C-alpha positions as CSV (number, residue, x, y, z in Angstrom):
1,M,-18.5,6.1,-8.9
2,G,-21.5,7.2,-11.3
3,A,-22.0,10.2,-13.8
4,V,-24.6,12.9,-14.2
5,F,-25.9,13.5,-17.8
6,F,-27.6,16.8,-18.4
7,Y,-30.3,16.7,-21.0
8,H,-31.1,20.3,-22.5
9,L,-34.5,19.9,-24.1
10,T,-35.3,22.2,-27.0
11,R,-37.4,20.2,-29.4
12,S,-39.0,17.5,-27.3
13,R,-41.4,17.2,-24.2
14,P,-39.8,16.1,-21.1
15,E,-42.4,13.4,-20.9
16,D,-41.1,11.9,-24.4
17,T,-37.2,12.1,-23.6
18,L,-38.1,10.6,-19.9
19,R,-40.1,7.6,-21.6
20,T,-37.1,7.2,-24.0
21,L,-34.5,7.4,-21.0
22,L,-36.5,5.2,-18.8
23,G,-36.8,2.4,-21.4
24,K,-32.9,2.3,-22.1
25,S,-32.4,2.4,-18.3
26,R,-34.7,-0.8,-17.9
27,Q,-32.9,-2.5,-20.8
28,A,-29.6,-2.0,-18.9
29,G,-31.2,-3.6,-16.1
30,W,-31.4,-0.6,-13.6
31,R,-34.0,0.3,-11.4
32,V,-34.8,4.0,-11.7
33,L,-36.2,6.8,-9.3
34,V,-37.8,9.8,-11.0
35,R,-37.4,12.8,-8.9
36,G,-40.0,15.7,-9.2
37,K,-40.9,18.6,-7.4
38,S,-44.8,18.5,-7.6
39,E,-47.3,15.9,-7.2
40,A,-49.2,17.2,-10.2
41,M,-46.2,16.3,-12.6
42,L,-45.9,12.9,-10.9
43,E,-49.5,12.3,-11.4
44,R,-49.3,13.6,-15.0
45,L,-46.2,11.1,-15.8
46,D,-47.9,8.3,-14.0
47,E,-51.0,8.6,-16.4
48,L,-48.7,9.1,-19.5
49,L,-46.6,5.9,-18.5
50,W,-49.8,3.8,-18.2
51,L,-51.2,4.9,-21.3
52,G,-48.3,4.3,-23.5
53,P,-48.1,1.8,-26.3
54,E,-48.2,-1.8,-24.9
55,E,-45.1,-3.0,-26.5
56,T,-43.1,-0.2,-24.7
57,F,-45.0,-0.4,-21.3
58,L,-42.8,0.7,-18.4
59,A,-44.1,-0.8,-15.0
60,H,-43.9,2.0,-12.5
61,G,-45.5,3.4,-9.2
62,I,-45.8,6.6,-7.2
63,A,-44.0,6.7,-4.0
64,G,-45.8,6.1,-0.8
65,G,-47.2,2.6,-1.6
66,A,-46.5,-0.4,0.2
67,Q,-44.9,-1.9,-2.9
68,D,-42.2,1.1,-3.4
69,A,-39.3,-1.3,-2.7
70,D,-40.4,-3.6,-5.6
71,Q,-41.0,-0.9,-8.2
72,P,-38.6,-0.9,-11.1
73,I,-39.5,2.7,-11.9
74,L,-40.6,4.9,-8.9
75,L,-42.0,8.5,-9.1
76,S,-41.2,10.5,-6.1
77,T,-40.8,14.0,-4.7
78,G,-38.7,13.1,-1.8
79,P,-34.9,12.7,-1.4
80,E,-35.3,9.0,-0.5
81,I,-34.5,6.0,-2.9
82,P,-36.8,3.2,-1.6
83,N,-36.6,1.0,-4.5
84,A,-32.7,0.8,-4.5
85,A,-32.4,2.7,-7.8
86,A,-29.4,2.5,-9.8
87,C,-30.4,5.8,-11.6
88,V,-32.2,8.7,-10.5
89,M,-33.6,11.0,-13.2
90,S,-34.2,14.7,-11.9
91,I,-37.1,16.6,-13.6
92,E,-38.6,20.1,-12.7
93,G,-35.3,21.1,-11.1
94,A,-35.5,18.4,-8.3
95,E,-32.2,18.4,-6.3
96,V,-29.5,15.6,-6.7
97,T,-26.5,15.6,-4.3
98,P,-22.9,14.7,-5.0
99,E,-23.1,11.7,-2.9
100,E,-25.9,10.3,-5.0
101,V,-24.1,10.6,-8.1
102,D,-21.1,8.8,-6.4
103,R,-23.1,5.8,-5.5
104,L,-25.5,5.5,-8.3
105,E,-24.8,4.2,-11.8
106,R,-26.2,7.2,-13.4
107,V,-28.1,10.5,-12.8
108,C,-30.1,12.3,-15.6
109,I,-31.0,15.8,-15.2
110,L,-33.7,16.7,-17.7
111,F,-34.5,20.6,-18.0
112,D,-36.6,22.8,-20.4
113,G,-34.3,25.0,-22.8
114,G,-37.3,27.3,-23.1
115,D,-37.5,28.3,-19.6
116,D,-34.7,30.7,-18.3
117,G,-35.2,29.8,-14.9
118,A,-34.7,26.0,-15.5
119,V,-31.6,26.8,-17.6
120,T,-30.0,28.7,-14.8
121,H,-30.8,26.2,-12.4
122,A,-29.5,23.6,-14.4
123,R,-26.1,25.6,-14.8
124,G,-25.9,26.0,-11.0
125,Q,-26.4,22.2,-10.6
126,W,-23.6,21.6,-13.2
127,K,-21.2,24.0,-11.4
128,A,-22.1,22.4,-7.9
129,L,-21.8,18.6,-9.1
130,T,-18.7,19.1,-11.3
131,G,-17.2,21.2,-8.5
132,A,-17.8,18.5,-6.2
133,G,-15.7,16.1,-8.4
134,C,-18.5,14.5,-10.3
135,A,-18.2,13.3,-13.8
136,A,-20.8,15.0,-16.0
137,Q,-21.8,15.3,-19.5
138,Y,-24.2,17.9,-21.2
139,W,-26.3,16.9,-24.1
140,S,-28.3,19.0,-26.4
141,E,-31.1,18.3,-29.1
142,E,-30.8,21.8,-30.4
143,S,-29.6,20.4,-34.0
144,G,-32.5,18.0,-34.2
145,R,-30.7,15.0,-32.6
146,W,-28.8,14.5,-29.4
147,E,-25.3,15.7,-29.2
148,K,-22.9,15.7,-26.5
149,K,-21.7,19.4,-26.0
150,A,-19.5,19.3,-23.1
151,E,-17.8,16.8,-20.5
152,S,-16.3,17.2,-17.2
153,G,-14.2,14.6,-15.1
154,S,-14.1,11.0,-15.9
């Protein structure tokens, strides 16, 4: 049984936090699915990941290709996990189910603290997932560094 980690972004851009989390996930040996809601965001992430520093390059692809199953990091708008990921990272309020949290090592939900709609949506996700018995942690960077502010379940 996995856990869901909520990341309340107030100081950094989602792309920067995502790059850090992707690097840590790959160091753990996990395949990752990044789930967004818009193709435009995925295309932007794709470009940013390709243009990153060579020493921190993160091999990845956008879902819909012949090699989806082989991608260590797959960017997608769909509910499927074709690359057998151990971790799903949700951006733009993309949905995650309690069943996914249960079968994955980790789910990360990144949301923009400056967007009231995103904060409200993340609160709803917290309630739904913890209400279904999922272990969860809430992390905030408001102080200038990441701090765990809440935890639910085990």
